[in-house]
C-alpha positions as CSV (number, residue, x, y, z in Angstrom):
1,M,-14.6,-22.6,-4.8
2,N,-18.2,-22.3,-5.7
3,L,-20.4,-19.4,-7.0
4,A,-22.3,-19.1,-3.0
5,Q,-18.2,-19.2,-1.5
6,A,-17.0,-16.7,-4.1
7,A,-19.9,-14.6,-3.0
8,R,-19.7,-14.0,0.3
9,A,-15.9,-14.2,-0.2
10,F,-16.7,-10.8,-2.7
11,V,-19.2,-8.7,0.2
12,S,-16.9,-9.2,3.1
13,L,-13.8,-7.3,0.1
14,L,-16.5,-4.6,0.5
15,P,-16.7,-1.5,3.0
16,K,-19.0,-1.9,5.6
17,P,-21.8,1.2,6.2
18,T,-20.4,4.0,8.0
19,R,-22.5,7.1,9.5
20,T,-23.3,10.1,10.0
21,E,-23.8,12.9,12.3
22,D,-27.0,11.8,13.4
23,G,-26.6,8.3,13.4
24,R,-27.5,7.4,9.3
25,K,-25.8,4.9,7.7
26,T,-23.4,5.3,4.1
27,H,-24.2,2.2,1.8
28,D,-21.4,2.4,-0.6
29,Y,-22.5,0.6,-3.5
30,T,-19.5,1.7,-6.1
31,M,-17.8,-1.4,-5.7
32,R,-20.1,-4.2,-7.0
33,G,-21.4,-7.5,-7.5
34,P,-22.2,-10.7,-6.6
35,G,-25.2,-9.6,-2.8
36,H,-24.3,-6.1,-3.1
37,D,-25.5,-4.5,-6.6
38,C,-28.4,-2.6,-8.0
39,T,-29.8,-0.9,-11.0
40,F,-30.8,2.6,-10.9
41,R,-33.8,4.1,-12.7
42,P,-33.3,8.4,-12.6
43,I,-36.6,10.1,-12.7
44,N,-37.3,14.3,-12.7
45,G,-34.0,14.3,-14.1
46,G,-32.7,13.1,-11.1
47,L,-33.9,13.9,-8.3
48,E,-35.9,10.8,-7.4
49,A,-34.3,7.3,-8.5
50,D,-36.4,4.0,-7.9
51,M,-33.6,1.2,-7.6
52,I,-33.7,-3.3,-7.6
53,G,-30.2,-4.1,-6.0
54,W,-28.8,-6.7,-4.0
55,G,-26.7,-5.8,0.1
56,H,-28.6,-6.3,3.6
57,G,-29.0,-3.9,6.7
58,L,-30.8,-0.7,4.0
59,E,-33.1,1.3,6.4
60,K,-35.3,4.6,4.9
61,G,-33.6,7.7,6.1
62,D,-30.0,5.5,5.3
63,Y,-27.4,6.8,2.5
64,L,-26.8,5.4,-1.0
65,I,-23.1,6.5,-2.2
66,L,-23.1,5.7,-7.0
67,S,-20.7,5.0,-9.5
68,N,-21.1,8.9,-11.4
69,G,-18.6,8.4,-14.2
70,A,-15.0,9.4,-12.1
71,D,-17.2,10.5,-9.3
72,T,-19.8,9.6,-6.7
73,T,-23.3,10.5,-6.1
74,R,-25.4,10.7,-3.2
75,Y,-29.2,9.2,-2.6
76,Q,-31.1,8.9,0.4
77,I,-33.8,6.2,1.3
78,A,-37.1,8.1,1.3
79,E,-39.3,3.9,0.6
80,I,-37.4,0.6,0.5
81,K,-39.6,-2.8,0.3
82,Y,-37.4,-6.5,1.4
83,F,-38.5,-9.1,-1.4
84,S,-39.6,-12.1,0.6
85,D,-37.4,-14.2,-2.2
86,P,-33.8,-14.0,-1.6
87,P,-34.6,-11.6,1.6
88,D,-31.3,-9.7,0.9
89,M,-33.6,-8.6,-2.7
90,W,-34.9,-4.9,-2.3
91,A,-36.8,-2.0,-4.2
92,L,-36.4,1.2,-2.6
93,R,-37.3,5.0,-4.1
94,A,-34.6,7.8,-4.0
95,K,-33.8,11.2,-3.7
96,F,-30.9,13.9,-4.8
97,A,-29.4,14.1,-2.0
98,P,-26.2,15.9,-3.1
99,R,-23.1,16.5,0.5
100,G,-22.9,19.7,2.2
101,K,-19.5,22.3,1.1
102,P,-17.4,22.3,3.9
103,Q,-17.7,25.7,6.0
104,Q,-14.9,28.6,5.7
105,S,-14.1,30.4,7.8
106,K,-14.6,34.2,8.4
107,G,-12.4,35.3,9.0
108,G,-9.9,39.1,8.7
């Protein structure tokens, strides 16, 4: 198996993006490898981030799930630019997007 075949095999194992209620995609970057990786540079204490990475299908407004120690953190893409070579390489600016807490029912 050559490197390109190994990368395709790895990417085929990754979870597919899911959609939120508002139709935006959520991309899981907790499992990283060839063709699905990123670097993260926090800005403003982590409320924003600059990232460079690889992967297809990311769009402005989509969410990214990133590893944060034993937990995960969610960011929303504010700006994204794809490079022409390789075509799956991108640079983006993201904003911290905490997930909402479950609603508790009011009862008496």
